[in-house]
C-alpha atoms as an extended CHARMM CRD file, in Angstrom:
* protein
*
        71  EXT
         1         1  MET       CA            -71.1520000000     -121.1070000000      -17.6520000000  PROA      1               0.0000000000
         2         2  PHE       CA            -67.4230000000     -121.3460000000      -17.0130000000  PROA      2               0.0000000000
         3         3  SER       CA            -66.5820000000     -118.9510000000      -19.8500000000  PROA      3               0.0000000000
         4         4  MET       CA            -69.2120000000     -116.4760000000      -18.6450000000  PROA      4               0.0000000000
         5         5  ALA       CA            -67.7210000000     -116.4560000000      -15.1590000000  PROA      5               0.0000000000
         6         6  THR       CA            -64.2630000000     -116.0010000000      -16.6350000000  PROA      6               0.0000000000
         7         7  ALA       CA            -65.3840000000     -113.1890000000      -18.8920000000  PROA      7               0.0000000000
         8         8  GLY       CA            -67.1690000000     -111.5590000000      -15.9750000000  PROA      8               0.0000000000
         9         9  SER       CA            -64.0880000000     -111.7500000000      -13.7870000000  PROA      9               0.0000000000
        10        10  LEU       CA            -61.8660000000     -110.3660000000      -16.5470000000  PROA      10              0.0000000000
        11        11  TRP       CA            -63.9510000000     -107.2090000000      -16.9160000000  PROA      11              0.0000000000
        12        12  PRO       CA            -62.9090000000     -105.6950000000      -13.5570000000  PROA      12              0.0000000000
        13        13  ALA       CA            -59.2680000000     -106.6250000000      -14.1800000000  PROA      13              0.0000000000
        14        14  ARG       CA            -59.4080000000     -105.0170000000      -17.6360000000  PROA      14              0.0000000000
        15        15  ALA       CA            -60.9780000000     -101.8800000000      -16.1310000000  PROA      15              0.0000000000
        16        16  ILE       CA            -58.1880000000     -101.6990000000      -13.5250000000  PROA      16              0.0000000000
        17        17  VAL       CA            -55.4890000000     -102.0740000000      -16.1770000000  PROA      17              0.0000000000
        18        18  GLN       CA            -57.1840000000      -99.4290000000      -18.3340000000  PROA      18              0.0000000000
        19        19  ALA       CA            -57.4050000000      -97.0280000000      -15.3750000000  PROA      19              0.0000000000
        20        20  GLN       CA            -53.7220000000      -97.5980000000      -14.5800000000  PROA      20              0.0000000000
        21        21  THR       CA            -52.8310000000      -96.9810000000      -18.2270000000  PROA      21              0.0000000000
        22        22  ASN       CA            -54.8680000000      -93.7630000000      -18.2270000000  PROA      22              0.0000000000
        23        23  ASN       CA            -53.1850000000      -92.6590000000      -14.9840000000  PROA      23              0.0000000000
        24        24  THR       CA            -49.7570000000      -93.3870000000      -16.4360000000  PROA      24              0.0000000000
        25        25  VAL       CA            -50.5320000000      -91.3530000000      -19.5500000000  PROA      25              0.0000000000
        26        26  GLN       CA            -51.8840000000      -88.5040000000      -17.4250000000  PROA      26              0.0000000000
        27        27  ASP       CA            -48.8420000000      -88.6340000000      -15.1390000000  PROA      27              0.0000000000
        28        28  THR       CA            -46.5030000000      -88.5550000000      -18.1370000000  PROA      28              0.0000000000
        29        29  THR       CA            -48.4060000000      -85.6420000000      -19.6730000000  PROA      29              0.0000000000
        30        30  LEU       CA            -48.3880000000      -83.7710000000      -16.3690000000  PROA      30              0.0000000000
        31        31  ALA       CA            -44.6430000000      -84.3220000000      -15.9870000000  PROA      31              0.0000000000
        32        32  ARG       CA            -44.0700000000      -82.9260000000      -19.4990000000  PROA      32              0.0000000000
        33        33  HSD       CA            -46.2190000000      -79.8860000000      -18.7290000000  PROA      33              0.0000000000
        34        34  GLU       CA            -44.3550000000      -79.2860000000      -15.4710000000  PROA      34              0.0000000000
        35        35  GLU       CA            -41.0270000000      -79.5110000000      -17.3080000000  PROA      35              0.0000000000
        36        36  THR       CA            -42.2940000000      -77.0520000000      -19.9230000000  PROA      36              0.0000000000
        37        37  LEU       CA            -43.3760000000      -74.6290000000      -17.1910000000  PROA      37              0.0000000000
        38        38  LYS       CA            -39.9330000000      -74.8800000000      -15.5820000000  PROA      38              0.0000000000
        39        39  LYS       CA            -38.3260000000      -74.0660000000      -18.9300000000  PROA      39              0.0000000000
        40        40  ILE       CA            -40.6640000000      -71.1020000000      -19.3770000000  PROA      40              0.0000000000
        41        41  ASP       CA            -39.7710000000      -69.8300000000      -15.8890000000  PROA      41              0.0000000000
        42        42  THR       CA            -36.0700000000      -70.1560000000      -16.6660000000  PROA      42              0.0000000000
        43        43  LEU       CA            -36.4390000000      -68.3280000000      -19.9710000000  PROA      43              0.0000000000
        44        44  SER       CA            -38.5180000000      -65.6320000000      -18.3040000000  PROA      44              0.0000000000
        45        45  ASP       CA            -35.8200000000      -65.1160000000      -15.6750000000  PROA      45              0.0000000000
        46        46  GLN       CA            -33.1510000000      -64.9350000000      -18.3860000000  PROA      46              0.0000000000
        47        47  LEU       CA            -35.2000000000      -62.4180000000      -20.3460000000  PROA      47              0.0000000000
        48        48  SER       CA            -35.7110000000      -60.2540000000      -17.2540000000  PROA      48              0.0000000000
        49        49  GLU       CA            -31.9650000000      -60.3090000000      -16.5950000000  PROA      49              0.0000000000
        50        50  ALA       CA            -31.2240000000      -59.4110000000      -20.2170000000  PROA      50              0.0000000000
        51        51  ASN       CA            -33.6990000000      -56.5280000000      -20.0310000000  PROA      51              0.0000000000
        52        52  LYS       CA            -31.9100000000      -55.1840000000      -16.9400000000  PROA      52              0.0000000000
        53        53  HSD       CA            -28.5860000000      -55.2820000000      -18.7790000000  PROA      53              0.0000000000
        54        54  MET       CA            -30.1270000000      -53.5830000000      -21.8040000000  PROA      54              0.0000000000
        55        55  ALA       CA            -31.5230000000      -50.8030000000      -19.5850000000  PROA      55              0.0000000000
        56        56  VAL       CA            -28.0770000000      -50.2220000000      -18.0850000000  PROA      56              0.0000000000
        57        57  MET       CA            -26.4750000000      -50.1710000000      -21.5340000000  PROA      57              0.0000000000
        58        58  GLU       CA            -29.1380000000      -47.7610000000      -22.8150000000  PROA      58              0.0000000000
        59        59  THR       CA            -28.5430000000      -45.4240000000      -19.8880000000  PROA      59              0.0000000000
        60        60  ARG       CA            -24.7840000000      -45.4940000000      -20.4870000000  PROA      60              0.0000000000
        61        61  PHE       CA            -25.2690000000      -44.8990000000      -24.1910000000  PROA      61              0.0000000000
        62        62  ASN       CA            -27.6160000000      -41.9760000000      -23.5900000000  PROA      62              0.0000000000
        63        63  ASP       CA            -25.1500000000      -40.4840000000      -21.1080000000  PROA      63              0.0000000000
        64        64  GLU       CA            -22.3310000000      -40.7860000000      -23.6510000000  PROA      64              0.0000000000
        65        65  VAL       CA            -24.4730000000      -39.1800000000      -26.3610000000  PROA      65              0.0000000000
        66        66  LYS       CA            -25.3580000000      -36.2780000000      -24.0560000000  PROA      66              0.0000000000
        67        67  HSD       CA            -21.7420000000      -35.7700000000      -23.0460000000  PROA      67              0.0000000000
        68        68  GLY       CA            -20.5990000000      -36.0410000000      -26.6400000000  PROA      68              0.0000000000
        69        69  ALA       CA            -23.1340000000      -33.4360000000      -27.7540000000  PROA      69              0.0000000000
        70        70  ARG       CA            -21.8900000000      -30.9660000000      -25.1320000000  PROA      70              0.0000000000
        71        71  GLU       CA            -18.3000000000      -31.1690000000      -26.3090000000  PROA      71              0.0000000000
């Protein structure tokens, strides 16, 4: 009877530990996903900035080609 009571009392403790472990894993996974999203945002911003510079360079190039063709 003593071992049954002990086993019965261990079950809730084991369930609590398992839930905490699951929460820790989920928290770690969520943190990694959030970090990945931040990296994606940063790369997206960098790409947008690069595209702006490329558009300016293309405009300048096209202007130089037009002026060169007129000469």
